[in-house]
C-alpha positions as CSV (number, residue, x, y, z in Angstrom):
1,X,-67.9,-33.6,11.0
2,X,-67.2,-36.8,13.0
3,X,-68.5,-37.6,16.5
4,X,-65.4,-36.2,18.2
5,X,-65.9,-33.0,16.4
6,X,-69.6,-32.8,17.5
7,X,-68.6,-33.3,21.1
8,X,-66.0,-30.5,20.9
9,X,-68.7,-28.2,19.5
10,X,-71.1,-29.2,22.3
11,X,-68.4,-28.6,24.9
12,X,-67.9,-25.0,23.5
13,X,-71.6,-24.4,23.5
14,X,-71.9,-25.7,27.1
15,X,-69.5,-23.1,28.3
16,X,-71.8,-20.3,26.9
17,X,-75.2,-21.9,27.5
18,X,-74.8,-24.8,29.9
19,X,-75.5,-28.4,29.2
20,X,-78.9,-29.6,28.0
21,X,-80.7,-32.3,29.8
22,X,-81.6,-34.0,26.5
23,X,-80.3,-33.9,22.9
24,X,-82.6,-35.2,20.2
25,X,-81.0,-36.1,16.8
26,X,-81.4,-38.2,13.8
27,X,-79.5,-41.4,13.5
28,X,-76.3,-40.1,11.8
29,X,-73.2,-41.9,12.9
30,X,-71.8,-38.7,14.4
31,X,-74.7,-38.7,16.8
32,X,-75.0,-42.3,17.8
33,X,-71.3,-43.4,17.7
34,X,-69.0,-44.1,20.7
35,X,-67.7,-40.6,21.0
36,X,-71.1,-39.0,21.4
37,X,-72.5,-41.7,23.7
38,X,-69.4,-41.5,25.9
39,X,-69.6,-37.6,26.0
40,X,-73.3,-37.7,26.9
41,X,-72.8,-40.3,29.6
42,X,-69.9,-38.5,31.2
43,X,-72.0,-35.3,31.4
44,X,-75.4,-36.8,32.3
45,X,-77.0,-35.7,29.1
46,X,-79.7,-38.0,27.6
47,X,-79.5,-38.8,23.9
48,X,-82.8,-39.4,22.1
49,X,-82.7,-40.5,18.5
50,X,-85.7,-40.1,16.2
51,X,-87.0,-43.2,14.5
52,X,-85.1,-44.1,11.3
53,X,-87.0,-42.7,8.3
54,X,-89.1,-40.3,10.4
55,X,-87.6,-36.8,9.8
56,X,-91.0,-35.3,10.8
57,X,-90.1,-36.3,14.4
58,X,-87.4,-33.5,14.2
59,X,-89.5,-31.2,12.0
60,X,-88.3,-27.9,13.4
61,X,-84.7,-28.9,12.6
62,X,-85.6,-30.1,9.2
63,X,-87.4,-26.9,8.5
64,X,-84.4,-24.8,9.7
65,X,-82.0,-26.8,7.6
66,X,-84.2,-26.4,4.5
67,X,-84.4,-22.6,5.1
68,X,-80.6,-22.4,5.6
69,X,-80.0,-24.3,2.4
70,X,-82.6,-22.4,0.3
71,X,-82.0,-18.9,1.6
72,X,-78.2,-18.9,2.2
73,X,-76.2,-21.9,1.0
74,X,-77.9,-22.1,-2.5
75,X,-77.8,-18.4,-2.9
76,X,-74.0,-17.8,-2.5
77,X,-70.8,-19.0,-4.0
78,X,-68.3,-19.3,-1.2
79,X,-64.8,-18.9,-2.7
80,X,-63.2,-19.3,0.8
81,X,-64.0,-20.7,4.2
82,X,-63.9,-17.2,5.8
83,X,-66.4,-15.9,3.2
84,X,-68.7,-18.9,3.9
85,X,-68.5,-18.2,7.7
86,X,-69.3,-14.5,7.2
87,X,-72.3,-15.2,5.0
88,X,-73.7,-18.0,7.1
89,X,-73.3,-15.8,10.3
90,X,-75.1,-12.9,8.6
91,X,-78.0,-15.2,7.7
92,X,-78.0,-16.7,11.2
93,X,-78.2,-13.3,12.8
94,X,-81.1,-12.2,10.5
95,X,-82.9,-15.5,11.1
96,X,-82.5,-15.3,14.9
97,X,-82.7,-11.6,15.6
98,X,-84.9,-10.0,12.9
99,X,-87.5,-12.6,11.8
100,X,-90.4,-13.2,14.2
101,X,-91.8,-16.8,14.3
102,X,-95.5,-17.6,14.7
103,X,-94.7,-20.8,16.6
104,X,-93.2,-18.7,19.5
105,X,-95.8,-16.1,19.6
106,X,-94.5,-13.7,17.0
107,X,-91.1,-13.3,18.8
108,X,-87.7,-13.7,17.3
109,X,-85.8,-16.8,18.4
110,X,-83.3,-14.5,20.2
111,X,-86.0,-12.7,22.1
112,X,-87.6,-16.0,23.0
113,X,-84.3,-17.5,24.2
114,X,-83.8,-14.4,26.4
115,X,-87.3,-14.7,27.8
116,X,-86.6,-18.3,28.8
117,X,-83.3,-17.4,30.3
118,X,-84.9,-14.6,32.3
119,X,-87.6,-17.0,33.5
120,X,-84.9,-19.5,34.6
121,X,-83.2,-16.8,36.6
122,X,-86.4,-15.7,38.3
123,X,-87.6,-19.2,38.9
124,X,-84.7,-21.7,38.8
125,X,-87.1,-24.7,39.1
126,X,-88.9,-23.6,35.9
């Protein structure tokens, strides 16, 4: 996916979740190219790139990507794009809605996100 594709995905996500204040990424050209920089500037979003060769600075993303690869992508043969989308969505739902994580107090990611959203509604300055 090229930089323009990333910005389109981010715009769709922003409709549902709002814009982030900061986006932290690796140094892939899709994240530090003109399209992404212009998108972030126009929307007041800060871009923060990890240091080259330091994936541990984005460890939670690297961990997620490894689990997605090992538990879903390497486990299935996807004969069609719709089949791939269905299996990946099934895995994503299980990961986010059924599997508690120690790092967030034994909550599922979905429950944790809901807790944060509720806190923001109750205390907008939070």
